PDB file of N, CA, C and O in Angstrom:
ATOM      1  N   MET A   1      -4.715  -4.551  13.636  1.00  0.00           N
ATOM      2  CA  MET A   1      -4.837  -5.065  11.725  1.00  0.00           C
ATOM      3  C   MET A   1      -4.645  -3.599  11.020  1.00  0.00           C
ATOM      4  O   MET A   1      -4.513  -2.594  11.717  1.00  0.00           O
ATOM      5  N   ILE A   2      -4.639  -3.558   9.905  1.00  0.00           N
ATOM      6  CA  ILE A   2      -4.297  -2.623   8.475  1.00  0.00           C
ATOM      7  C   ILE A   2      -4.954  -2.770   7.866  1.00  0.00           C
ATOM      8  O   ILE A   2      -5.206  -3.919   7.505  1.00  0.00           O
ATOM      9  N   ASN A   3      -5.659  -1.652   7.363  1.00  0.00           N
ATOM     10  CA  ASN A   3      -6.487  -1.586   6.290  1.00  0.00           C
ATOM     11  C   ASN A   3      -5.551  -1.874   4.686  1.00  0.00           C
ATOM     12  O   ASN A   3      -5.064  -0.945   4.043  1.00  0.00           O
ATOM     13  N   TRP A   4      -5.493  -2.793   4.427  1.00  0.00           N
ATOM     14  CA  TRP A   4      -3.998  -2.818   3.001  1.00  0.00           C
ATOM     15  C   TRP A   4      -4.821  -2.192   2.019  1.00  0.00           C
ATOM     16  O   TRP A   4      -4.288  -1.466   1.180  1.00  0.00           O
ATOM     17  N   GLN A   5      -6.059  -2.381   2.018  1.00  0.00           N
ATOM     18  CA  GLN A   5      -6.811  -1.925   0.689  1.00  0.00           C
ATOM     19  C   GLN A   5      -6.954  -0.237   0.799  1.00  0.00           C
ATOM     20  O   GLN A   5      -7.104   0.305  -0.297  1.00  0.00           O
ATOM     21  N   GLN A   6      -6.936   0.391   1.619  1.00  0.00           N
ATOM     22  CA  GLN A   6      -7.048   1.828   1.699  1.00  0.00           C
ATOM     23  C   GLN A   6      -5.991   2.155   1.844  1.00  0.00           C
ATOM     24  O   GLN A   6      -5.939   3.377   1.699  1.00  0.00           O
ATOM     25  N   LEU A   7      -5.002   1.717   2.073  1.00  0.00           N
ATOM     26  CA  LEU A   7      -3.094   2.171   2.040  1.00  0.00           C
ATOM     27  C   LEU A   7      -2.798   2.189   0.880  1.00  0.00           C
ATOM     28  O   LEU A   7      -2.209   3.160   0.407  1.00  0.00           O
ATOM     29  N   THR A   8      -3.209   0.892  -0.015  1.00  0.00           N
ATOM     30  CA  THR A   8      -3.051   0.963  -1.539  1.00  0.00           C
ATOM     31  C   THR A   8      -3.305   2.310  -2.393  1.00  0.00           C
ATOM     32  O   THR A   8      -2.621   3.097  -3.047  1.00  0.00           O
ATOM     33  N   LEU A   9      -5.105   2.095  -1.911  1.00  0.00           N
ATOM     34  CA  LEU A   9      -5.878   3.199  -2.566  1.00  0.00           C
ATOM     35  C   LEU A   9      -4.940   4.575  -2.192  1.00  0.00           C
ATOM     36  O   LEU A   9      -4.736   5.326  -3.146  1.00  0.00           O
ATOM     37  N   ASN A  10      -4.526   4.849  -1.264  1.00  0.00           N
ATOM     38  CA  ASN A  10      -4.028   5.992  -0.619  1.00  0.00           C
ATOM     39  C   ASN A  10      -2.688   6.272  -1.578  1.00  0.00           C
ATOM     40  O   ASN A  10      -2.404   7.368  -2.060  1.00  0.00           O
ATOM     41  N   LEU A  11      -2.132   5.371  -1.700  1.00  0.00           N
ATOM     42  CA  LEU A  11      -0.754   5.336  -2.661  1.00  0.00           C
ATOM     43  C   LEU A  11      -1.279   5.571  -4.035  1.00  0.00           C
ATOM     44  O   LEU A  11      -0.972   6.561  -4.698  1.00  0.00           O
ATOM     45  N   ARG A  12      -2.015   4.705  -4.409  1.00  0.00           N
ATOM     46  CA  ARG A  12      -2.455   5.033  -5.655  1.00  0.00           C
ATOM     47  C   ARG A  12      -2.987   6.884  -6.028  1.00  0.00           C
ATOM     48  O   ARG A  12      -2.760   7.655  -6.961  1.00  0.00           O
ATOM     49  N   SER A  13      -3.555   6.950  -5.091  1.00  0.00           N
ATOM     50  CA  SER A  13      -3.589   8.663  -5.651  1.00  0.00           C
ATOM     51  C   SER A  13      -2.505   9.484  -5.594  1.00  0.00           C
ATOM     52  O   SER A  13      -2.646  10.598  -6.098  1.00  0.00           O
ATOM     53  N   TYR A  14      -1.187   9.135  -4.979  1.00  0.00           N
ATOM     54  CA  TYR A  14       0.008   9.867  -5.484  1.00  0.00           C
ATOM     55  C   TYR A  14       0.463   9.574  -6.240  1.00  0.00           C
ATOM     56  O   TYR A  14       1.068  10.518  -6.749  1.00  0.00           O
ATOM     57  N   LYS A  15       0.645   8.286  -6.978  1.00  0.00           N
ATOM     58  CA  LYS A  15       1.001   8.017  -8.223  1.00  0.00           C
ATOM     59  C   LYS A  15       0.396   6.626  -8.903  1.00  0.00           C
ATOM     60  O   LYS A  15      -0.288   5.810  -8.286  1.00  0.00           O
ATOM     61  N   PRO A  16       0.748   6.530 -10.166  1.00  0.00           N
ATOM     62  CA  PRO A  16       0.117   4.974 -10.291  1.00  0.00           C
ATOM     63  C   PRO A  16       0.947   3.955  -9.378  1.00  0.00           C
ATOM     64  O   PRO A  16       2.040   4.059  -8.820  1.00  0.00           O
ATOM     65  N   LEU A  17      -0.087   2.837  -9.450  1.00  0.00           N
ATOM     66  CA  LEU A  17       0.540   1.871  -8.541  1.00  0.00           C
ATOM     67  C   LEU A  17       1.736   0.856  -9.396  1.00  0.00           C
ATOM     68  O   LEU A  17       2.223  -0.127  -8.837  1.00  0.00           O
ATOM     69  N   SER A  18       2.061   1.205 -10.626  1.00  0.00           N
ATOM     70  CA  SER A  18       3.107   0.238 -11.265  1.00  0.00           C
ATOM     71  C   SER A  18       4.252   1.304 -10.662  1.00  0.00           C
ATOM     72  O   SER A  18       5.178   0.702 -10.120  1.00  0.00           O
ATOM     73  N   LYS A  19       4.359   2.526 -10.646  1.00  0.00           N
ATOM     74  CA  LYS A  19       5.478   3.330 -10.072  1.00  0.00           C
ATOM     75  C   LYS A  19       5.593   2.661  -8.439  1.00  0.00           C
ATOM     76  O   LYS A  19       6.520   1.951  -8.051  1.00  0.00           O
ATOM     77  N   ILE A  20       4.479   3.063  -7.672  1.00  0.00           N
ATOM     78  CA  ILE A  20       4.690   2.418  -6.714  1.00  0.00           C
ATOM     79  C   ILE A  20       5.316   1.324  -6.445  1.00  0.00           C
ATOM     80  O   ILE A  20       6.170   1.214  -5.565  1.00  0.00           O
ATOM     81  N   ALA A  21       4.903   0.378  -7.240  1.00  0.00           N
ATOM     82  CA  ALA A  21       5.369  -1.043  -6.945  1.00  0.00           C
ATOM     83  C   ALA A  21       6.922  -1.078  -7.283  1.00  0.00           C
ATOM     84  O   ALA A  21       7.719  -1.866  -6.772  1.00  0.00           O
ATOM     85  N   LYS A  22       7.161  -0.319  -8.015  1.00  0.00           N
ATOM     86  CA  LYS A  22       8.592  -0.335  -8.382  1.00  0.00           C
ATOM     87  C   LYS A  22       9.410   0.613  -7.205  1.00  0.00           C
ATOM     88  O   LYS A  22      10.209  -0.093  -6.589  1.00  0.00           O
ATOM     89  N   GLN A  23       9.405   1.498  -6.920  1.00  0.00           N
ATOM     90  CA  GLN A  23       9.790   2.368  -5.325  1.00  0.00           C
ATOM     91  C   GLN A  23       9.749   1.223  -4.283  1.00  0.00           C
ATOM     92  O   GLN A  23      10.822   1.009  -3.719  1.00  0.00           O
ATOM     93  N   ALA A  24       8.660   0.424  -3.919  1.00  0.00           N
ATOM     94  CA  ALA A  24       8.431  -0.442  -2.804  1.00  0.00           C
ATOM     95  C   ALA A  24       8.831  -1.791  -3.219  1.00  0.00           C
ATOM     96  O   ALA A  24       8.630  -2.685  -2.398  1.00  0.00           O
ATOM     97  N   ASP A  25       9.524  -2.195  -4.691  1.00  0.00           N
ATOM     98  CA  ASP A  25      10.085  -3.203  -4.730  1.00  0.00           C
ATOM     99  C   ASP A  25       8.951  -4.554  -4.527  1.00  0.00           C
ATOM    100  O   ASP A  25       9.209  -5.530  -3.824  1.00  0.00           O
ATOM    101  N   ILE A  26       7.915  -4.405  -5.149  1.00  0.00           N
ATOM    102  CA  ILE A  26       6.627  -5.068  -5.247  1.00  0.00           C
ATOM    103  C   ILE A  26       5.956  -5.700  -6.446  1.00  0.00           C
ATOM    104  O   ILE A  26       6.203  -5.053  -7.464  1.00  0.00           O
ATOM    105  N   ASP A  27       5.324  -6.567  -6.617  1.00  0.00           N
ATOM    106  CA  ASP A  27       4.688  -6.808  -8.078  1.00  0.00           C
ATOM    107  C   ASP A  27       3.726  -5.751  -7.950  1.00  0.00           C
ATOM    108  O   ASP A  27       3.142  -5.329  -6.951  1.00  0.00           O
ATOM    109  N   ALA A  28       3.676  -5.409  -9.138  1.00  0.00           N
ATOM    110  CA  ALA A  28       2.377  -4.434  -9.484  1.00  0.00           C
ATOM    111  C   ALA A  28       0.987  -5.121  -9.677  1.00  0.00           C
ATOM    112  O   ALA A  28      -0.074  -4.515  -9.527  1.00  0.00           O
ATOM    113  N   GLY A  29       1.081  -6.398 -10.011  1.00  0.00           N
ATOM    114  CA  GLY A  29      -0.255  -7.070  -9.983  1.00  0.00           C
ATOM    115  C   GLY A  29      -0.664  -7.238  -8.478  1.00  0.00           C
ATOM    116  O   GLY A  29      -1.792  -7.077  -8.013  1.00  0.00           O
ATOM    117  N   THR A  30       0.419  -7.573  -7.846  1.00  0.00           N
ATOM    118  CA  THR A  30      -0.243  -7.729  -6.217  1.00  0.00           C
ATOM    119  C   THR A  30      -0.674  -6.454  -5.726  1.00  0.00           C
ATOM    120  O   THR A  30      -1.769  -6.440  -5.164  1.00  0.00           O
ATOM    121  N   LEU A  31      -0.247  -5.735  -5.790  1.00  0.00           N
ATOM    122  CA  LEU A  31      -0.918  -4.156  -5.242  1.00  0.00           C
ATOM    123  C   LEU A  31      -2.184  -3.814  -6.262  1.00  0.00           C
ATOM    124  O   LEU A  31      -2.964  -2.939  -5.884  1.00  0.00           O
ATOM    125  N   ARG A  32      -2.396  -4.390  -7.390  1.00  0.00           N
ATOM    126  CA  ARG A  32      -3.558  -3.929  -7.824  1.00  0.00           C
ATOM    127  C   ARG A  32      -4.726  -4.763  -7.260  1.00  0.00           C
ATOM    128  O   ARG A  32      -5.885  -4.374  -7.121  1.00  0.00           O
ATOM    129  N   ARG A  33      -4.077  -6.330  -6.873  1.00  0.00           N
ATOM    130  CA  ARG A  33      -5.514  -7.209  -6.154  1.00  0.00           C
ATOM    131  C   ARG A  33      -5.672  -6.348  -4.799  1.00  0.00           C
ATOM    132  O   ARG A  33      -6.774  -6.098  -4.312  1.00  0.00           O
ATOM    133  N   ILE A  34      -4.643  -5.990  -4.334  1.00  0.00           N
ATOM    134  CA  ILE A  34      -5.024  -5.274  -2.860  1.00  0.00           C
ATOM    135  C   ILE A  34      -5.597  -4.504  -2.993  1.00  0.00           C
ATOM    136  O   ILE A  34      -6.476  -4.486  -2.131  1.00  0.00           O
ATOM    137  N   ALA A  35      -5.675  -3.456  -3.874  1.00  0.00           N
ATOM    138  CA  ALA A  35      -6.192  -2.458  -4.063  1.00  0.00           C
ATOM    139  C   ALA A  35      -8.172  -2.641  -4.408  1.00  0.00           C
ATOM    140  O   ALA A  35      -9.138  -2.061  -3.911  1.00  0.00           O
ATOM    141  N   ARG A  36      -8.077  -3.506  -5.261  1.00  0.00           N
ATOM    142  CA  ARG A  36      -9.383  -4.348  -5.507  1.00  0.00           C
ATOM    143  C   ARG A  36     -10.070  -4.930  -4.328  1.00  0.00           C
ATOM    144  O   ARG A  36     -11.290  -4.921  -4.169  1.00  0.00           O
ATOM    145  N   GLY A  37      -9.157  -5.460  -3.475  1.00  0.00           N
ATOM    146  CA  GLY A  37      -9.559  -6.050  -2.094  1.00  0.00           C
ATOM    147  C   GLY A  37      -9.473  -8.005  -2.319  1.00  0.00           C
ATOM    148  O   GLY A  37      -9.639  -8.738  -1.345  1.00  0.00           O
ATOM    149  N   ASP A  38      -9.210  -8.538  -3.664  1.00  0.00           N
ATOM    150  CA  ASP A  38      -8.877  -9.419  -3.995  1.00  0.00           C
ATOM    151  C   ASP A  38      -7.869 -10.364  -3.356  1.00  0.00           C
ATOM    152  O   ASP A  38      -8.060 -11.580  -3.337  1.00  0.00           O
ATOM    153  N   THR A  39      -6.606  -9.683  -2.742  1.00  0.00           N
ATOM    154  CA  THR A  39      -5.606 -10.186  -1.935  1.00  0.00           C
ATOM    155  C   THR A  39      -5.872  -9.570  -0.719  1.00  0.00           C
ATOM    156  O   THR A  39      -5.723  -8.353  -0.826  1.00  0.00           O
ATOM    157  N   PRO A  40      -6.225  -9.940   0.461  1.00  0.00           N
ATOM    158  CA  PRO A  40      -5.907  -9.466   1.753  1.00  0.00           C
ATOM    159  C   PRO A  40      -5.295  -8.434   2.391  1.00  0.00           C
ATOM    160  O   PRO A  40      -5.648  -7.486   3.093  1.00  0.00           O
ATOM    161  N   GLU A  41      -3.907  -9.038   1.798  1.00  0.00           N
ATOM    162  CA  GLU A  41      -2.640  -8.348   2.841  1.00  0.00           C
ATOM    163  C   GLU A  41      -1.401  -8.706   2.125  1.00  0.00           C
ATOM    164  O   GLU A  41      -1.477  -9.925   1.971  1.00  0.00           O
ATOM    165  N   PRO A  42      -0.346  -8.299   1.628  1.00  0.00           N
ATOM    166  CA  PRO A  42       0.928  -8.346   1.244  1.00  0.00           C
ATOM    167  C   PRO A  42       1.810  -9.248   1.962  1.00  0.00           C
ATOM    168  O   PRO A  42       1.633  -9.299   3.179  1.00  0.00           O
ATOM    169  N   LYS A  43       2.723  -9.968   1.458  1.00  0.00           N
ATOM    170  CA  LYS A  43       3.674 -10.528   2.733  1.00  0.00           C
ATOM    171  C   LYS A  43       3.975  -9.153   3.493  1.00  0.00           C
ATOM    172  O   LYS A  43       3.725  -7.954   3.369  1.00  0.00           O
ATOM    173  N   PHE A  44       4.904 -10.329   4.659  1.00  0.00           N
ATOM    174  CA  PHE A  44       5.404  -9.624   5.885  1.00  0.00           C
ATOM    175  C   PHE A  44       6.229  -8.198   4.940  1.00  0.00           C
ATOM    176  O   PHE A  44       5.841  -7.037   4.810  1.00  0.00           O
ATOM    177  N   ASN A  45       7.352  -8.817   4.457  1.00  0.00           N
ATOM    178  CA  ASN A  45       8.228  -7.586   3.708  1.00  0.00           C
ATOM    179  C   ASN A  45       7.833  -6.698   2.899  1.00  0.00           C
ATOM    180  O   ASN A  45       8.239  -5.542   2.774  1.00  0.00           O
ATOM    181  N   GLN A  46       7.155  -7.161   2.429  1.00  0.00           N
ATOM    182  CA  GLN A  46       6.218  -6.140   1.409  1.00  0.00           C
ATOM    183  C   GLN A  46       5.831  -5.195   2.109  1.00  0.00           C
ATOM    184  O   GLN A  46       6.196  -4.021   2.171  1.00  0.00           O
ATOM    185  N   GLY A  47       4.624  -6.097   2.945  1.00  0.00           N
ATOM    186  CA  GLY A  47       3.793  -4.811   3.926  1.00  0.00           C
ATOM    187  C   GLY A  47       4.705  -3.995   4.877  1.00  0.00           C
ATOM    188  O   GLY A  47       4.285  -2.839   4.902  1.00  0.00           O
ATOM    189  N   ILE A  48       5.984  -4.180   5.809  1.00  0.00           N
ATOM    190  CA  ILE A  48       6.677  -3.104   6.134  1.00  0.00           C
ATOM    191  C   ILE A  48       6.719  -2.087   5.021  1.00  0.00           C
ATOM    192  O   ILE A  48       6.071  -1.041   5.076  1.00  0.00           O
ATOM    193  N   ARG A  49       7.600  -2.462   3.872  1.00  0.00           N
ATOM    194  CA  ARG A  49       7.820  -1.408   2.381  1.00  0.00           C
ATOM    195  C   ARG A  49       6.590  -0.541   2.157  1.00  0.00           C
ATOM    196  O   ARG A  49       6.636   0.679   2.002  1.00  0.00           O
ATOM    197  N   LEU A  50       5.655  -1.170   2.154  1.00  0.00           N
ATOM    198  CA  LEU A  50       4.260  -0.173   1.766  1.00  0.00           C
ATOM    199  C   LEU A  50       3.804   0.533   3.191  1.00  0.00           C
ATOM    200  O   LEU A  50       3.220   1.611   3.073  1.00  0.00           O
ATOM    201  N   LEU A  51       3.977   0.123   4.267  1.00  0.00           N
ATOM    202  CA  LEU A  51       3.749   0.943   5.399  1.00  0.00           C
ATOM    203  C   LEU A  51       4.799   2.047   5.468  1.00  0.00           C
ATOM    204  O   LEU A  51       4.461   3.220   5.313  1.00  0.00           O
ATOM    205  N   ASP A  52       5.903   1.741   5.667  1.00  0.00           N
ATOM    206  CA  ASP A  52       7.137   3.059   5.664  1.00  0.00           C
ATOM    207  C   ASP A  52       6.473   4.073   4.494  1.00  0.00           C
ATOM    208  O   ASP A  52       5.892   5.124   4.765  1.00  0.00           O
ATOM    209  N   LEU A  53       6.688   3.517   3.078  1.00  0.00           N
ATOM    210  CA  LEU A  53       6.058   4.167   2.231  1.00  0.00           C
ATOM    211  C   LEU A  53       4.776   5.296   2.304  1.00  0.00           C
ATOM    212  O   LEU A  53       4.706   6.488   2.004  1.00  0.00           O
ATOM    213  N   HIS A  54       3.940   4.457   2.776  1.00  0.00           N
ATOM    214  CA  HIS A  54       2.612   5.442   3.220  1.00  0.00           C
ATOM    215  C   HIS A  54       2.740   6.081   4.172  1.00  0.00           C
ATOM    216  O   HIS A  54       1.846   6.927   4.202  1.00  0.00           O
ATOM    217  N   TYR A  55       3.686   6.176   5.388  1.00  0.00           N
ATOM    218  CA  TYR A  55       3.947   6.932   6.640  1.00  0.00           C
ATOM    219  C   TYR A  55       4.616   8.266   5.775  1.00  0.00           C
ATOM    220  O   TYR A  55       3.974   9.308   5.645  1.00  0.00           O
ATOM    221  N   ASP A  56       5.987   8.086   5.207  1.00  0.00           N
ATOM    222  CA  ASP A  56       6.341   9.264   4.785  1.00  0.00           C
ATOM    223  C   ASP A  56       5.510   9.756   3.714  1.00  0.00           C
ATOM    224  O   ASP A  56       5.399  10.971   3.876  1.00  0.00           O
ATOM    225  N   LEU A  57       4.911   9.395   2.752  1.00  0.00           N
ATOM    226  CA  LEU A  57       3.810  10.292   2.064  1.00  0.00           C
ATOM    227  C   LEU A  57       2.743  10.756   2.596  1.00  0.00           C
ATOM    228  O   LEU A  57       2.271  11.736   2.019  1.00  0.00           O
ATOM    229  N   PHE A  58       2.006  10.245   3.833  1.00  0.00           N
ATOM    230  CA  PHE A  58       0.883  10.223   4.182  1.00  0.00           C
ATOM    231  C   PHE A  58       0.740  10.363   5.685  1.00  0.00           C
ATOM    232  O   PHE A  58      -0.268   9.929   6.244  1.00  0.00           O
ATOM    233  N   PRO A  59       1.720  10.958   6.359  1.00  0.00           N
ATOM    234  CA  PRO A  59       1.883  10.838   7.925  1.00  0.00           C
ATOM    235  C   PRO A  59       0.660  11.535   8.151  1.00  0.00           C
ATOM    236  O   PRO A  59       0.387  11.227   9.311  1.00  0.00           O
ATOM    237  N   ASP A  60      -0.294  12.336   7.708  1.00  0.00           N
ATOM    238  CA  ASP A  60      -1.632  12.866   8.435  1.00  0.00           C
ATOM    239  C   ASP A  60      -2.724  11.888   8.142  1.00  0.00           C
ATOM    240  O   ASP A  60      -3.800  12.129   8.691  1.00  0.00           O
ATOM    241  N   ARG A  61      -2.653  10.872   7.410  1.00  0.00           N
ATOM    242  CA  ARG A  61      -3.622   9.927   7.088  1.00  0.00           C
ATOM    243  C   ARG A  61      -3.362   8.305   7.679  1.00  0.00           C
ATOM    244  O   ARG A  61      -4.106   7.324   7.690  1.00  0.00           O
ATOM    245  N   HIS A  62      -2.009   8.506   8.139  1.00  0.00           N
ATOM    246  CA  HIS A  62      -1.624   7.004   8.487  1.00  0.00           C
ATOM    247  C   HIS A  62      -2.147   6.259   9.260  1.00  0.00           C
ATOM    248  O   HIS A  62      -2.182   5.037   9.111  1.00  0.00           O
ATOM    249  N   LYS A  63      -2.790   7.084  10.507  1.00  0.00           N
ATOM    250  CA  LYS A  63      -3.598   6.254  11.405  1.00  0.00           C
ATOM    251  C   LYS A  63      -4.830   5.912  10.822  1.00  0.00           C
ATOM    252  O   LYS A  63      -5.447   5.032  11.423  1.00  0.00           O
ATOM    253  N   ASP A  64      -5.243   6.277  10.022  1.00  0.00           N
ATOM    254  CA  ASP A  64      -6.523   5.987   9.264  1.00  0.00           C
ATOM    255  C   ASP A  64      -6.555   4.840   9.134  1.00  0.00           C
ATOM    256  O   ASP A  64      -7.488   4.229   9.656  1.00  0.00           O
ATOM    257  N   VAL A  65      -5.555   4.136   8.397  1.00  0.00           N
ATOM    258  CA  VAL A  65      -5.268   2.676   7.837  1.00  0.00           C
ATOM    259  C   VAL A  65      -5.077   1.587   8.986  1.00  0.00           C
ATOM    260  O   VAL A  65      -5.287   0.376   8.905  1.00  0.00           O
ATOM    261  N   LEU A  66      -4.701   2.202   9.891  1.00  0.00           N
ATOM    262  CA  LEU A  66      -4.522   1.083  11.305  1.00  0.00           C
ATOM    263  C   LEU A  66      -5.492   1.271  11.805  1.00  0.00           C
ATOM    264  O   LEU A  66      -5.901   2.347  12.243  1.00  0.00           O
ATOM    265  N   LEU A  67      -6.148  -0.025  11.819  1.00  0.00           N
ATOM    266  CA  LEU A  67      -7.533  -0.512  12.521  1.00  0.00           C
ATOM    267  C   LEU A  67      -7.428  -0.550  14.097  1.00  0.00           C
ATOM    268  O   LEU A  67      -8.396  -0.899  14.772  1.00  0.00           O
TER     269      LEU A  67
END
């Protein structure tokens, strides 16, 4: 399991979700819904990009989002 909401909130602490969305090629609205907990998880390909980005930016906190 992956805590997508926490992963997204961690990314938001780095830079605005609109910039994260462009960097990960994901709709910003989708990221906002994940951050609010309205959407439980992204599509598979989007999730892979978010996981890669999160690992690159937060290697010390990456295990915390993997449940």
